[in-house]
C-alpha positions as CSV (number, residue, x, y, z in Angstrom):
1,M,67.1,94.7,70.8
2,E,67.1,96.1,67.2
3,E,64.2,97.5,65.7
4,P,62.9,95.1,63.6
5,S,60.9,96.3,60.1
6,D,58.6,92.9,59.9
7,S,55.0,92.7,61.1
8,L,55.2,90.6,64.0
9,F,56.8,93.0,65.8
10,N,57.0,96.2,64.9
11,V,54.8,97.0,67.7
12,L,57.9,96.5,69.8
13,S,59.4,99.8,71.3
14,S,63.8,99.7,70.3
15,L,64.7,101.7,73.4
16,A,65.2,98.5,76.2
17,P,62.4,98.5,78.5
18,G,62.6,98.6,82.7
19,R,63.3,94.9,84.4
20,V,60.9,93.1,86.4
21,A,62.1,90.8,89.0
22,L,59.3,88.2,88.7
23,P,59.6,84.9,91.1
24,L,60.7,81.4,89.9
25,H,57.6,79.3,89.8
26,K,57.5,76.2,92.0
27,G,55.7,74.4,88.6
28,V,58.8,75.6,86.1
29,A,61.6,74.9,88.8
30,K,59.6,71.0,89.3
31,I,60.4,70.8,85.2
32,S,63.5,71.6,85.3
33,N,64.7,69.2,88.3
34,A,62.9,66.5,87.2
35,L,65.4,65.9,84.2
36,W,68.8,66.7,85.9
37,Q,68.4,63.7,87.4
38,T,70.0,61.8,84.6
39,L,71.7,64.6,82.0
40,A,73.5,61.4,79.7
41,S,70.7,59.3,78.5
42,L,68.0,62.7,77.9
43,A,67.3,63.2,74.2
44,P,67.6,66.6,72.8
45,I,64.1,67.0,72.1
46,S,61.3,65.6,74.6
47,K,58.9,64.2,72.2
48,R,55.2,65.0,74.6
49,A,57.0,68.8,73.7
50,E,57.3,68.2,70.1
51,C,54.5,66.9,69.6
52,K,52.4,70.4,70.9
53,Y,55.3,72.4,68.1
54,F,55.3,72.4,64.3
55,V,57.0,74.2,61.4
56,S,56.9,73.4,58.1
57,A,59.8,72.4,56.5
58,M,59.5,74.0,52.8
59,G,62.1,75.7,53.0
60,H,63.7,75.4,56.7
61,E,65.2,72.2,56.6
62,Y,67.9,72.7,58.9
63,L,65.2,72.9,62.3
64,Y,65.0,69.2,61.8
65,T,68.4,68.0,60.6
66,H,71.6,68.6,62.2
67,P,74.2,70.3,59.0
68,A,76.1,67.4,57.7
69,P,79.5,67.7,57.7
70,N,81.5,69.3,54.4
71,S,84.5,71.1,52.2
72,L,87.6,69.9,52.1
73,V,88.5,70.2,56.3
74,V,86.2,66.8,56.3
75,K,88.3,65.5,53.9
76,L,91.8,66.6,55.6
77,V,90.5,64.5,58.7
78,N,89.3,61.6,56.5
79,H,92.9,61.8,54.9
80,R,95.1,61.7,58.0
81,E,92.9,59.0,59.7
82,W,93.4,56.7,56.9
83,Q,89.8,56.7,55.7
84,R,88.7,55.1,52.2
85,Q,85.6,56.3,52.1
86,P,84.4,60.0,53.7
87,D,82.6,59.3,56.6
88,P,80.6,61.6,58.9
89,T,81.7,60.9,62.4
90,S,85.7,60.4,62.5
91,K,87.1,57.4,64.0
92,N,88.1,59.4,67.4
93,K,86.6,58.6,69.9
94,D,86.8,61.5,72.4
95,S,85.8,63.4,68.9
96,R,83.0,61.5,67.7
97,R,81.7,62.4,71.0
98,L,82.0,65.5,71.0
99,D,80.1,65.4,67.6
100,S,77.5,64.1,68.7
101,F,77.3,66.7,71.8
102,G,76.9,69.7,69.6
103,R,74.3,67.7,67.2
104,K,72.3,67.1,70.4
105,I,73.0,71.6,71.5
106,Y,71.9,72.2,67.8
107,L,68.7,69.7,67.3
108,S,67.2,71.2,70.7
109,S,68.0,75.0,70.2
110,S,66.2,74.7,66.6
111,F,63.0,72.9,68.6
112,Q,63.6,76.3,71.6
113,L,63.1,78.2,67.9
114,W,59.5,76.1,67.1
115,V,58.3,77.0,70.6
116,A,60.0,80.4,70.0
117,N,58.0,81.2,66.5
118,H,54.7,79.6,68.5
119,Q,55.0,82.0,71.0
120,A,55.7,85.1,69.1
121,L,53.0,84.6,66.9
122,L,50.1,83.9,69.7
123,G,52.0,87.4,71.5
124,R,50.7,89.1,68.4
125,Y,47.4,87.6,68.3
126,E,46.9,88.5,71.5
127,F,48.1,92.3,70.8
128,N,45.7,92.7,67.9
129,L,43.0,91.4,69.7
130,W,43.4,93.7,72.9
131,G,43.3,96.3,69.9
132,S,39.9,95.6,68.3
133,L,38.3,95.6,71.6
134,R,38.7,99.3,71.8
135,K,35.9,99.2,69.5
136,F,33.1,98.9,71.6
137,E,33.8,101.9,74.1
138,D,31.4,104.3,73.1
139,S,28.4,101.9,73.3
140,L,29.8,101.3,77.2
141,Q,27.8,103.8,79.6
142,K,30.4,107.1,80.7
143,H,31.0,105.0,83.9
144,E,32.6,101.8,82.4
145,R,34.2,103.6,80.1
146,K,37.2,104.6,81.9
147,E,37.7,101.1,84.1
148,F,36.8,99.2,80.2
149,K,40.1,101.8,78.9
150,V,41.9,100.6,81.5
151,L,41.0,97.2,81.4
152,V,42.8,97.2,77.1
153,E,45.9,99.6,77.8
154,E,46.8,97.0,80.8
155,G,46.0,93.1,78.2
156,S,47.6,95.6,75.3
157,A,50.6,95.7,77.4
158,A,50.7,92.3,78.9
159,A,50.4,91.4,75.0
160,R,53.5,93.7,74.4
161,A,55.4,91.4,76.7
162,T,54.6,88.7,75.7
163,L,55.6,89.6,72.3
164,Q,58.7,90.8,74.0
165,A,59.7,87.7,75.3
166,A,59.3,85.5,72.6
167,A,61.4,87.8,70.4
168,D,63.9,87.5,73.3
169,A,63.1,83.4,73.2
170,A,64.2,83.7,69.5
171,D,67.4,85.8,69.9
172,M,68.5,83.1,72.5
173,A,67.7,80.0,70.1
174,G,69.7,81.6,67.5
175,W,72.7,81.6,69.7
176,S,72.3,78.8,70.4
177,M,72.4,77.4,67.4
178,A,75.0,79.2,66.5
179,S,77.4,78.2,69.1
180,A,76.6,74.8,68.5
181,V,77.7,75.0,64.8
182,S,80.5,76.5,66.1
183,L,81.6,73.8,68.3
184,R,81.1,71.3,65.6
185,R,83.6,73.1,63.4
186,A,85.8,74.3,65.8
187,L,86.3,70.7,66.8
188,W,86.8,69.4,62.8
189,L,89.8,71.9,62.9
190,L,91.0,70.6,65.5
191,L,91.4,67.3,64.0
192,S,92.4,69.0,60.3
193,G,95.9,70.2,61.3
194,L,95.6,73.7,60.0
195,S,97.3,76.0,61.9
196,S,95.4,78.0,64.7
197,E,95.0,81.7,62.5
198,A,93.7,79.2,59.3
199,Q,91.1,77.6,61.9
200,T,90.3,81.7,63.5
201,S,89.7,82.5,60.4
202,L,87.8,79.3,58.7
203,Q,85.5,79.1,61.8
204,D,83.8,82.2,61.9
205,L,82.3,81.9,58.2
206,P,79.1,82.5,57.9
207,F,76.5,79.9,58.5
208,D,74.2,79.3,55.4
209,V,71.8,76.7,57.0
210,K,72.7,73.8,53.9
211,A,75.7,72.4,55.4
212,L,77.9,72.7,58.5
213,F,80.7,75.1,56.6
214,A,80.3,77.8,54.2
215,E,80.6,77.3,50.9
216,Q,83.4,80.3,50.3
217,T,85.2,78.1,53.2
218,D,86.8,75.5,50.1
219,T,88.3,78.9,47.9
220,K,89.4,80.8,51.1
221,L,91.3,77.5,51.9
222,H,93.5,77.3,48.8
223,G,94.1,81.3,49.4
224,L,95.9,80.9,53.1
225,K,99.6,79.5,52.7
226,D,100.0,77.0,55.2
227,S,96.6,75.2,54.5
228,H,97.8,75.2,50.9
229,M,101.2,73.5,51.8
230,T,99.0,70.9,53.5
231,L,96.2,70.0,51.2
232,Q,98.8,69.9,48.0
233,T,101.0,67.3,50.8
234,L,97.8,65.6,51.3
235,G,97.1,65.2,47.6
236,L,93.8,67.0,48.0
237,Y,95.5,70.4,46.3
238,V,93.2,71.6,42.9
239,P,95.5,74.3,41.0
240,A,93.4,77.4,39.6
241,P,92.4,77.6,36.2
242,A,95.4,78.1,33.8
243,K,94.9,81.6,31.8
244,P,95.0,81.4,28.7
245,K,98.6,82.5,27.2
246,F,98.4,85.2,25.8
247,K,99.7,85.0,21.5
248,T,101.4,88.1,19.9
249,Q,100.3,89.3,16.2
250,Q,102.5,89.1,13.7
251,T,103.5,92.0,11.7
252,P,102.9,92.7,7.9
253,A,106.7,91.7,7.6
254,Q,107.3,89.0,9.3
255,A,103.8,86.8,7.9
256,T,105.4,87.5,4.4
257,H,108.4,86.2,5.6
258,S,107.1,83.2,7.1
259,K,105.6,82.3,3.9
260,Y,108.4,82.3,1.5
261,E,110.5,80.1,4.3
262,T,108.3,77.6,4.1
263,A,108.0,76.8,0.3
264,Y,112.5,76.1,1.4
265,K,111.8,73.4,3.9
266,K,112.7,70.4,3.6
267,P,109.6,67.8,2.5
268,R,109.6,65.5,5.9
269,D,109.6,62.3,3.1
270,Y,113.1,63.9,2.1
271,K,115.9,61.1,2.9
272,R,119.9,62.0,2.7
273,C,122.1,60.2,0.9
274,P,123.2,57.0,2.5
275,Q,127.1,57.3,3.4
276,R,129.8,55.0,3.0
277,Q,130.0,52.6,6.0
278,S,134.2,51.9,7.0
279,Q,134.7,48.4,7.0
280,P,135.5,46.6,10.0
281,A,139.2,46.3,10.9
282,P,140.4,42.3,10.1
283,K,140.6,40.0,13.1
284,P,143.9,38.4,13.6
285,G,144.2,34.9,12.6
286,S,141.5,35.4,9.9
287,S,141.8,34.1,6.9
288,M,141.5,37.8,5.3
289,G,144.5,38.9,7.7
290,K,146.5,35.9,5.9
291,Q,145.7,37.1,2.5
292,A,147.2,40.6,2.9
293,G,149.7,39.2,4.8
294,K,151.3,36.7,2.3
295,R,150.2,39.7,-0.5
296,R,153.0,42.7,1.0
297,F,155.6,39.5,0.7
């Protein structure tokens, strides 16, 4: 773990502490074994445990709700499945199950972050509490000071170890949340029909906790060659804004030439003289043809 810069974990050492082999307590094993009897029907969060921990939702809404699908990737899936309106889950049954499974993992991981937050705050409070006892050392007798000092040092070390465990629990909760987001992203990208190279480049974008896909996903999607053709085929391609055309400035000679040139232009309402229309040839057997024949003879 890197050396933290905040006031919560600044008492932890950047060096990796020695491993301490602790036995798995029967009470912990009993809790896990009871939950493993009904795996599929388990809720993502224990309601009994949820009532014990609380984190303010202001600025941390991502801890209470799973990220909603967004981006042109979701529109690609909806077009491929002929959905008229965007649907947060696809019609495919298998993909719907995987998406629901990813949501469960995300909610469970976010709740683990709640618990780790409480553990870290209480661990730091315990460490500060042991440190405040040092001021009573001078008020004790000499033969009691040594035992008191050892007790304070041991309590501070235990509190520091608890704080380290809370930091590691928060780290693992973040890893689990990242795995859940990556799972759901991979599912939507797989259903979009994009190439494996495009899916890999879009899947590893940062998670901004606002939505499932990052804001720069659409921008990068338009820049890829294969996705460019896919979006254009499905009618989802949004071309880049056209650059303003550069107008060449006229030289003074060209400006004066065009000024006099307009004076000799013909007005729009100018009408040409009507041309004489050629008379149609007389049809055989008509009266005009007969008269012409009589005149000849």
